[in-house]
C-alpha positions in Angstrom: -0.2 -0.1 0.1 1.4 2.8 -0.8 2.3 6.0 2.0 0.4 8.8 2.0 2.5 11.7 2.5 -0.2 14.9 2.0 -0.8 14.9 6.0 1.2 15.2 8.9 4.9 13.5 7.9 6.4 11.3 11.0 9.6 13.3 12.7 12.4 13.6 10.3 15.5 12.2 10.9 19.1 12.4 9.7 22.0 9.6 9.8 25.1 9.7 7.5 26.2 7.9 4.8 28.0 4.8 5.4 28.0 1.3 5.2 25.3 0.6 7.3 23.0 3.4 5.3 24.0 2.6 1.7 20.7 0.3 1.2 18.8 3.6 1.8 21.0 5.4 -0.6 20.5 2.9 -3.4 16.6 2.8 -2.9 16.9 6.7 -3.3 19.1 6.6 -6.0 17.5 4.4 -8.3 14.2 6.8 -8.1 16.7 9.5 -8.9 17.1 8.0 -11.9 20.2 5.8 -11.1 22.6 9.1 -11.1 24.5 7.7 -8.1 26.2 11.3 -7.5 29.3 10.5 -8.7 29.7 13.2 -11.2 31.5 16.0 -9.0 33.8 13.3 -7.1 35.5 12.6 -9.9 38.2 14.8 -11.4 37.5 13.9 -14.9 34.7 12.3 -17.0 34.7 8.6 -17.4 33.7 7.8 -20.9 31.4 5.0 -20.7 30.0 5.0 -24.3 26.1 5.1 -24.8 25.1 2.1 -23.0 23.0 3.7 -19.9 23.2 0.1 -18.3 26.9 0.3 -18.2 27.3 3.4 -16.6 24.7 2.8 -14.1 26.8 0.0 -13.5 30.2 1.6 -13.5 28.7 4.5 -11.5 27.1 2.4 -8.9 30.4 0.3 -8.0 32.4 3.6 -7.9 29.9 5.1 -5.5 30.0 2.0 -3.3 33.5 1.6 -3.2 33.9 5.1 -2.2 31.1 4.7 0.6 32.8 1.4 1.8 36.0 3.4 1.8 34.7 6.6 3.8 35.3 8.7 0.7 31.9 9.9 0.2 29.7 12.2 2.3 26.2 13.0 2.7 23.5 13.4 5.0 20.3 11.2 4.3 16.8 12.4 5.8 14.0 9.9 6.6 10.6 10.2 7.6 10.1 7.3 10.1 12.3 4.5 8.6 11.8 5.5 5.0 14.5 7.1 3.4 13.3 10.4 1.8 16.3 12.7 0.4 20.1 13.5 0.4 22.6 15.9 0.8 25.8 15.4 -0.9 28.8 17.2 1.0 32.3 16.6 0.9 36.3 18.4 1.7 37.5 19.5 -1.7 39.7 16.6 -2.3 36.5 14.7 -2.0 34.3 16.6 -4.7 37.8 17.5 -7.0 35.4 18.3 -10.3 34.3 21.9 -9.0 37.8 22.7 -9.7 37.1 22.2 -13.6 34.1 24.5 -13.5 34.7 27.4 -16.2 33.2 29.9 -13.9 34.8 28.5 -10.8 38.5 29.1 -12.3 37.8 32.7 -12.4 37.4 33.5 -9.0 40.0 34.4 -7.3 41.6 31.5 -5.1 40.4 31.0 -1.9 43.9 31.4 0.3 43.3 30.1 4.2 44.7 27.8 6.5 41.0 26.4 7.1 39.1 23.5 6.0 37.4 23.6 2.4 34.2 21.9 2.1 31.2 21.5 -0.9 28.4 21.2 -1.0 27.1 19.9 -4.1 23.8 17.7 -5.1 20.2 17.3 -3.3 18.0 15.2 -4.1 14.2 14.5 -2.8 11.6 11.8 -3.5 9.1 13.1 -5.4 7.0 12.7 -3.0 7.9 14.9 -0.1 9.1 17.5 -2.1 7.9 21.5 -1.0 8.4 19.8 2.5 11.6 21.1 4.1 13.5 18.0 3.1 16.4 19.8 1.1 16.7 22.3 4.4 16.5 19.2 6.8 19.6 17.8 4.7 21.6 20.8 4.6 21.5 21.5 8.4 22.5 17.8 8.8 25.3 18.5 6.5 26.7 21.5 8.5 26.2 20.1 12.1 28.4 17.4 10.9 30.6 19.6 9.0 31.2 21.8 12.5 31.6 18.0 14.4 34.2 16.8 12.3 36.6 20.2 12.7 34.6 22.7 10.8 36.1 25.2 7.9 34.9 27.2 4.9 31.8 25.5 3.5 30.7 26.3 -0.4 27.9 26.3 -2.3 26.9 26.2 -5.8 23.0 27.1 -6.2 20.9 27.6 -9.1 20.0 31.4 -9.7 18.7 31.2 -13.7 15.0 30.6 -14.2 16.5 29.2 -17.4 17.7 26.2 -15.1 13.9 25.4 -13.9 14.1 22.1 -16.2 17.7 21.4 -14.7 17.6 17.2 -14.3 17.1 16.3 -10.6 20.8 15.6 -10.4 22.1 18.7 -11.1 19.8 20.3 -8.6 22.5 22.5 -6.0 19.7 24.0 -4.4 18.6 27.7 -3.9 20.1 30.9 -2.9 17.0 31.5 -0.8 17.9 28.1 1.0 21.7 28.8 1.5 21.1 32.4 2.8 18.4 31.2 5.5 21.3 29.1 6.6 23.4 32.1 6.8 25.6 31.4 3.5 27.2 34.8 1.4 27.5 34.9 -1.9 30.8 35.5 -3.4 30.6 35.5 -7.2 28.4 34.2 -10.1 29.5 30.5 -11.8 28.3 32.0 -15.5 24.5 32.9 -15.8 23.1 29.6 -13.6 25.1 29.2 -10.6 26.3 31.4 -8.1 29.0 30.9 -5.2 28.1 31.2 -1.5 30.4 30.5 1.1 30.1 30.4 5.2 32.3 30.3 7.5 31.8 27.3 10.9 33.4 27.3 13.8 34.1 23.5 15.2 32.1 21.7 17.6 35.1 20.2 19.5 36.2 23.6 21.0 
């Protein structure tokens, strides 16, 4: 029986992506179109030809290996026991593809001794959109970054209305969502995205 989501949801909770939550991520990734959120984790593209099944297998295996090695970070959001969304984040080294962006290369290099973190993709189950899932995931990611020592956090929200029909796997969130989380605009990234940053102190101090 299909679960109704139009009424009151169970209290939302979050968990880190890891070996124990990998099956939940798989469920969501399948709904997402089996992107597996690997694009920004590769410094360069991987060519798998025109076979979508081969691409799916390659990306699935690549992502699973990273997760099992603790090299892929994300926050999963749950409605009760049901996974309903995620936010991918990680240190700069874990998401190197950002550095290859033409717009990003035009931004003045960030010189700091602080850890640099990146927040890239969001995904929300179609039945749960418009219910604050992405903001819950973002809050969880920021809390996790604090717990790991804090630093400077970057985000790349969509600013162009032309991106309204953007595929779900390229969804970066909105400037408003990040402003509410105290991010500040830094520079445009072409005509479609905006670089925003926030500094987080460590929860260890």
